[in-house]
C-alpha positions as CSV (number, residue, x, y, z in Angstrom):
1,M,-0.1,0.2,0.2
2,S,1.2,3.3,-0.8
3,T,1.4,6.6,2.1
4,M,0.5,9.7,0.9
5,N,0.5,13.0,3.1
6,I,-2.7,15.4,3.2
7,S,-2.9,18.8,4.6
8,L,-6.1,19.9,6.2
9,P,-7.0,23.2,8.5
10,D,-7.4,22.5,11.8
11,A,-11.6,23.4,11.4
12,L,-11.5,20.0,8.3
13,K,-8.7,18.0,10.5
14,S,-11.4,18.4,12.9
15,Y,-14.0,17.4,11.3
16,V,-12.1,14.3,10.1
17,D,-11.4,13.3,14.0
18,E,-14.8,13.3,14.9
19,Q,-15.9,11.6,12.1
20,V,-13.5,9.3,13.2
21,S,-15.1,8.8,16.4
22,E,-18.2,9.2,16.0
23,R,-18.9,6.8,13.0
24,G,-16.6,3.9,14.3
25,Y,-13.6,3.8,11.6
26,G,-9.8,3.2,13.6
27,T,-8.3,5.7,11.4
28,S,-8.4,9.0,9.7
29,S,-7.4,7.2,7.0
30,E,-10.0,4.6,7.5
31,Y,-12.1,7.0,6.5
32,V,-9.7,9.6,3.6
33,R,-10.3,5.9,2.6
34,E,-14.0,5.4,2.7
35,L,-14.8,9.4,0.6
36,I,-12.3,8.0,-2.1
37,R,-14.4,5.4,-2.4
38,K,-17.7,6.6,-2.6
39,D,-16.3,9.7,-5.0
40,R,-15.4,6.4,-7.5
41,D,-18.2,4.8,-7.1
42,R,-21.0,8.0,-7.9
43,Q,-18.8,9.1,-10.6
44,Q,-19.2,5.7,-12.4
45,L,-23.1,6.3,-11.6
46,R,-22.7,9.1,-13.2
47,G,-20.9,8.2,-16.0
48,L,-23.5,5.1,-16.2
49,L,-26.3,7.5,-16.2
50,L,-24.7,9.7,-19.1
51,A,-24.2,7.2,-21.1
52,G,-27.7,5.6,-20.6
53,A,-29.6,8.8,-20.5
54,A,-26.9,8.8,-24.6
55,S,-28.4,6.5,-25.9
56,A,-30.9,5.2,-28.1
57,A,-34.4,5.1,-26.8
58,A,-36.1,1.4,-26.3
59,E,-38.9,0.7,-26.4
60,P,-41.2,2.2,-23.8
61,V,-41.4,-0.1,-19.4
62,T,-45.2,-0.5,-19.3
63,A,-46.6,-2.3,-16.3
64,S,-46.2,-5.6,-18.3
65,Y,-42.9,-5.2,-18.2
66,F,-42.6,-5.8,-14.8
67,D,-44.6,-8.5,-14.5
68,G,-42.9,-9.8,-16.8
69,L,-39.2,-9.0,-14.5
70,R,-40.7,-10.2,-11.5
71,N,-41.8,-13.7,-13.3
72,R,-38.3,-13.2,-14.1
73,V,-37.0,-12.6,-11.2
74,R,-39.0,-15.3,-8.9
75,Q,-38.2,-18.2,-11.6
76,D,-34.1,-18.0,-11.2
77,P,-33.3,-17.1,-8.0
78,P,-30.1,-15.9,-7.7
79,K,-26.9,-18.2,-7.2
80,G,-25.9,-18.5,-3.6
81,S,-29.4,-17.9,-3.1
82,S,-31.1,-20.9,-0.5
83,E,-34.4,-20.5,-2.0
């Protein structure tokens, strides 16, 4: 694992320390890693949403579409399911 040092104003350092204490993180590094992971996930989701918005229109989604989707899920439970 690589090391990165960051500088924070006192107010932000205090905030990080509070979050570590109140939210059960072991260290400030764990908290910062979690923030970075969430930001990465948010960016990935944003990219997917933008790609979807730019894609060609599909057939309209209707109640029957969702009925069929529910039926497929009920008939084919996910792998590792105890059903």
